[in-house]
C-alpha positions in Angstrom: 17.6 22.2 -17.6 17.6 24.3 -14.4 14.1 24.8 -12.9 13.2 27.5 -10.5 9.6 27.8 -9.7 8.2 31.4 -9.7 7.6 31.7 -5.9 11.0 30.3 -5.0 13.7 32.8 -4.1 17.4 32.4 -4.8 20.1 34.8 -3.4 23.0 36.4 -5.2 26.2 34.6 -6.3 24.6 31.1 -6.2 25.6 28.2 -8.4 22.8 25.9 -9.4 24.0 22.9 -11.4 22.2 20.9 -14.1 19.0 19.1 -13.1 18.9 20.8 -9.7 15.3 21.6 -8.7 14.4 24.6 -6.4 10.7 24.2 -5.8 7.6 25.4 -4.0 8.3 28.3 -1.5 12.1 27.5 -1.1 14.4 30.4 -0.1 18.1 29.9 -0.9 20.5 32.4 0.6 23.5 34.1 -1.0 26.7 32.3 -2.1 25.1 28.8 -2.1 26.2 25.9 -4.4 23.4 23.5 -5.3 24.9 20.5 -7.1 23.5 18.3 -9.9 20.1 16.6 -9.3 19.6 18.2 -5.9 16.0 18.9 -4.8 15.3 21.7 -2.4 11.9 23.0 -1.0 13.1 24.5 2.3 14.8 27.6 3.7 18.6 27.5 3.1 21.0 30.0 4.8 23.9 31.7 3.1 27.0 29.8 2.0 25.4 26.3 2.0 26.8 23.6 -0.2 24.6 20.7 -1.4 26.3 17.6 -2.8 25.0 15.9 -5.9 21.6 14.2 -5.5 20.9 15.7 -2.1 17.4 16.6 -1.0 16.0 18.9 1.7 12.3 19.0 2.3 9.4 18.9 4.8 10.1 22.2 6.5 13.7 21.7 7.4 15.8 24.8 7.9 19.4 24.6 6.7 21.6 26.9 8.7 24.2 29.1 7.0 27.6 27.6 6.0 26.2 24.0 6.2 27.5 21.1 4.1 24.8 18.7 2.9 26.6 15.5 1.7 26.1 13.8 -1.7 23.0 11.6 -1.9 21.7 12.6 1.6 18.2 13.7 2.6 17.4 16.4 5.2 13.9 16.8 6.6 12.2 18.4 9.5 12.6 16.4 12.8 15.7 14.5 11.6 19.3 15.1 10.7 21.0 14.1 7.5 20.5 10.6 6.4 22.3 8.8 3.6 20.0 7.5 0.8 
């Protein structure tokens, strides 16, 4: 089941896979791909690809055309770290 909380915003032409969670006040740009079991509660630019099981939280800002690797975690004050 895909879950998008009411105050989250998702742009056009996005792909959100099974069990992905877009939560809180997240803003996802256009043409993004959010893979299975990813969790996002941040601002995501256009054209971003999230690998399976990736998370982005704590106020991080994901720039446009970024690639977030599978099973990584992105948070404010730090880069991408493998789980």
